[in-house]
C-alpha positions as CSV (number, residue, x, y, z in Angstrom):
1,M,126.6,59.3,103.1
2,W,124.4,58.1,106.0
3,F,127.0,58.8,108.5
4,P,126.9,62.5,108.2
5,S,123.1,62.5,108.5
6,V,123.5,60.1,111.5
7,V,125.6,62.6,113.3
8,A,123.7,65.7,112.6
9,S,120.6,63.8,113.9
10,A,122.5,63.0,117.2
11,I,123.3,66.8,117.5
12,F,120.0,68.0,116.9
13,F,118.3,65.3,119.3
14,G,120.9,66.2,121.7
15,I,120.2,69.9,121.7
16,A,116.2,69.2,121.8
17,G,116.9,66.9,124.7
18,F,119.0,69.6,126.5
19,I,116.1,72.2,125.9
20,L,113.4,69.8,127.3
21,K,115.5,69.3,130.6
22,F,116.0,73.0,130.6
23,G,112.3,73.5,130.5
24,A,111.5,70.6,133.0
25,V,114.2,72.1,135.5
26,R,112.3,75.5,135.4
27,M,109.0,73.8,135.8
28,Y,107.6,75.2,132.6
29,S,104.5,73.7,131.5
30,V,104.7,70.4,129.9
31,P,101.6,70.7,127.7
32,H,103.0,74.1,126.4
33,I,106.6,72.8,125.8
34,L,105.4,69.9,123.6
35,F,102.6,71.8,121.9
36,G,105.6,73.9,120.6
37,L,107.6,70.9,119.9
38,Y,105.0,69.3,117.8
39,I,103.5,72.6,116.0
40,T,106.9,73.3,114.9
41,G,107.8,69.7,114.0
42,A,104.5,69.6,111.9
43,L,105.5,72.8,110.1
44,G,109.0,71.6,109.4
45,F,107.9,68.3,107.9
46,F,105.2,70.3,105.7
47,L,107.9,72.8,104.5
48,Y,110.3,69.9,103.9
49,G,107.6,68.3,101.7
50,I,107.0,71.1,99.7
51,I,110.4,72.0,99.2
52,T,111.5,68.5,98.1
53,Q,108.2,68.2,96.2
54,Q,107.3,65.0,98.0
55,L,104.2,66.3,100.1
56,Y,101.3,63.9,99.5
57,I,98.5,63.0,101.9
58,S,96.6,59.6,102.2
59,V,94.4,57.9,104.7
60,T,97.3,55.5,105.5
61,L,99.7,58.1,106.1
62,L,97.3,60.0,108.4
63,I,96.5,57.0,110.5
64,S,100.2,55.8,110.7
65,G,101.3,59.3,111.3
66,S,98.6,59.7,114.2
67,V,99.9,56.4,115.9
68,V,103.5,57.6,115.7
69,G,102.2,61.0,117.1
70,I,100.5,59.3,119.9
71,G,103.4,57.1,120.8
72,S,105.7,60.1,120.7
73,T,103.5,62.2,122.8
74,A,103.4,59.8,125.5
75,G,107.0,59.0,125.3
76,N,107.8,63.0,125.5
77,I,105.3,63.5,128.6
78,L,106.9,60.6,130.4
79,F,110.5,62.0,129.5
80,M,109.6,65.3,130.6
81,K,108.2,63.8,133.8
82,A,111.5,61.7,134.3
83,L,113.8,64.9,133.6
84,R,112.0,66.8,136.5
85,I,112.9,64.1,138.9
86,G,116.1,62.4,137.8
87,S,119.4,63.7,136.3
88,V,119.8,63.9,132.6
89,S,123.1,61.9,132.7
90,L,121.0,58.8,133.8
91,T,117.4,59.7,132.4
92,S,118.6,60.1,128.8
93,P,120.6,57.1,128.3
94,V,117.8,54.9,129.6
95,V,115.1,56.5,127.4
96,N,117.4,56.1,124.5
97,L,117.3,52.3,125.0
98,N,114.6,52.6,122.7
99,I,117.2,52.2,119.9
100,V,117.3,48.7,121.2
101,L,113.8,47.7,120.5
102,I,113.8,49.3,117.1
103,V,116.8,47.2,116.3
104,V,115.0,43.9,117.7
105,M,111.7,44.8,116.1
106,S,113.6,45.3,112.8
107,V,115.0,41.8,113.1
108,L,111.8,40.1,113.9
109,V,109.6,42.1,111.4
110,Y,111.9,42.9,108.6
111,S,114.2,40.0,108.9
112,E,117.4,42.4,109.1
113,S,120.4,40.5,110.4
114,P,122.6,42.7,112.7
115,G,126.2,42.7,112.2
116,I,129.0,42.4,114.6
117,Y,128.9,46.4,115.2
118,E,125.3,46.4,116.4
119,V,125.5,43.1,118.4
120,T,128.5,44.5,120.0
121,G,126.6,47.8,120.6
122,I,123.8,46.4,122.1
123,A,125.9,44.1,124.3
124,L,127.9,47.0,125.5
125,T,124.6,49.0,126.2
126,G,123.6,46.1,128.4
127,I,126.6,46.0,130.3
128,I,126.8,49.7,130.8
129,L,123.2,49.6,132.1
130,L,123.9,46.7,134.5
131,R,126.5,48.5,135.9
132,L,124.3,51.6,136.8
């Protein structure tokens, strides 16, 4: 059942990325766009936690959530800056190289062993980027 979730996630992230590009092209205020993104995201996670009865708060969760939030904010500010200058067809694939970093870190930290599909995907990504 992971595949439908992955496809739906890609669609939602794709739509969100396009909306960010839309705002960047029209020179909308980056702080306002990102404030809207994070406030609705926080509300969405809060409601999801209530609906699924999985809402709990701890110091560890607040600290780790803050670290993720800071990283996400920095990444999105830089992404918006890049979208204002560059084309989305080049900017978005390069930004999404974070997936390679996630795979490498998962191998190092969690001792995951990527299969042939993961290795092939990373290799193809590298080849495509070298051709840009």
